[in-house]
C-alpha positions in Angstrom: -12.3 58.1 12.9 -12.1 60.3 15.9 -13.7 63.7 16.2 -12.6 66.1 19.0 -14.7 69.2 19.5 -13.6 72.4 21.3 -14.5 76.0 21.7 -17.8 75.8 23.6 -18.6 77.8 26.7 -20.6 80.6 28.3 -21.1 83.8 26.4 -23.5 86.8 26.7 -26.2 87.5 24.2 -24.7 89.2 21.2 -21.3 87.7 21.7 -19.3 85.2 19.6 -17.8 81.8 19.9 -15.8 79.6 17.5 -16.3 75.9 17.6 -13.7 73.5 16.1 -13.9 69.8 15.4 -10.5 68.1 14.8 -10.7 65.0 12.7 -8.2 62.1 12.9 -8.1 61.9 9.1 -7.8 64.2 6.1 -10.8 66.5 6.2 -11.3 65.9 2.4 -12.1 62.2 2.9 -15.6 63.0 4.1 -18.5 63.5 1.8 -20.7 65.4 4.3 -19.6 67.5 7.2 -21.9 69.4 9.5 -22.7 70.9 12.9 -25.9 69.9 14.7 -27.2 71.0 18.0 -29.6 69.7 20.7 -31.2 72.3 22.8 -32.4 71.3 26.3 -35.5 69.1 26.1 -35.6 69.2 22.3 -34.5 67.1 19.4 -31.2 67.4 17.6 -31.4 69.8 14.7 -29.1 70.9 11.8 -27.1 74.0 12.3 -24.9 74.1 9.2 -23.6 71.5 6.7 -20.9 71.4 4.0 -20.5 69.0 1.1 -17.3 67.6 -0.1 -17.0 70.3 -2.8 -17.5 73.0 -0.2 -21.1 73.9 -0.7 -22.6 75.1 2.6 -26.1 75.2 3.9 -27.5 76.7 7.1 -30.5 76.2 9.3 -33.0 79.1 9.0 -32.4 80.2 12.6 -28.7 80.8 12.1 -28.4 82.1 8.6 -26.4 85.3 8.4 -25.0 84.7 11.9 -23.0 81.4 11.7 -20.3 80.4 9.2 -19.1 76.9 8.6 -15.6 76.3 7.2 -12.9 73.6 7.0 -9.2 73.9 7.5 -7.2 71.5 5.4 -3.9 72.2 7.2 -5.4 71.4 10.6 -8.0 68.9 9.5 -10.7 70.8 11.3 -14.3 71.7 10.7 -15.1 75.0 12.3 -18.2 77.0 13.1 -18.0 80.7 13.7 -21.0 81.8 15.7 -21.7 85.6 15.9 -24.6 87.6 17.3 -25.4 84.7 19.6 -28.9 84.5 21.2 -30.1 82.7 24.3 -32.0 80.3 22.0 -28.7 79.2 20.6 -28.0 77.5 23.9 -27.5 73.8 23.2 -25.0 70.9 23.0 -23.3 71.2 19.6 -22.1 68.1 17.7 -19.8 67.7 14.9 -20.8 65.1 12.2 -19.0 63.7 9.2 -19.7 60.9 6.7 -17.0 58.8 5.3 -16.5 59.5 1.6 -15.7 55.9 0.6 -18.0 53.8 2.7 -20.7 56.1 3.9 -20.0 55.5 7.6 -21.3 58.4 9.9 -19.3 59.7 12.8 -20.3 62.0 15.6 -18.3 64.0 18.0 -18.8 63.9 21.8 -20.6 67.3 21.8 -19.6 70.6 23.3 -21.9 72.8 25.4 -22.7 76.4 24.3 -24.6 78.5 26.8 -25.8 82.0 25.9 -27.0 84.2 28.7 -29.5 87.0 28.3 
């Protein structure tokens, strides 16, 4: 399985970005999908997750600002990020778990930088 992320970049505080993670397989063949991030000098943390039936959950710091979704036609996992803050600056990673064998896969990461 290959995961290719896109959409990162530099944005001012209060702005928006949309991250996309394109999978090399049908998006519905994963039991767990999510976006994680690693701020500079800190550990990786969960941003948003989605189960195979579409139930989503969010980290406390992004609730009400970020939205996770999947696009069956494009086989992508997306993350809409609004009202961005400087503390959202991090490398963002896409993560999926194979529905049949439980194998985890990670994307290469995409940098998001929010300036104040």
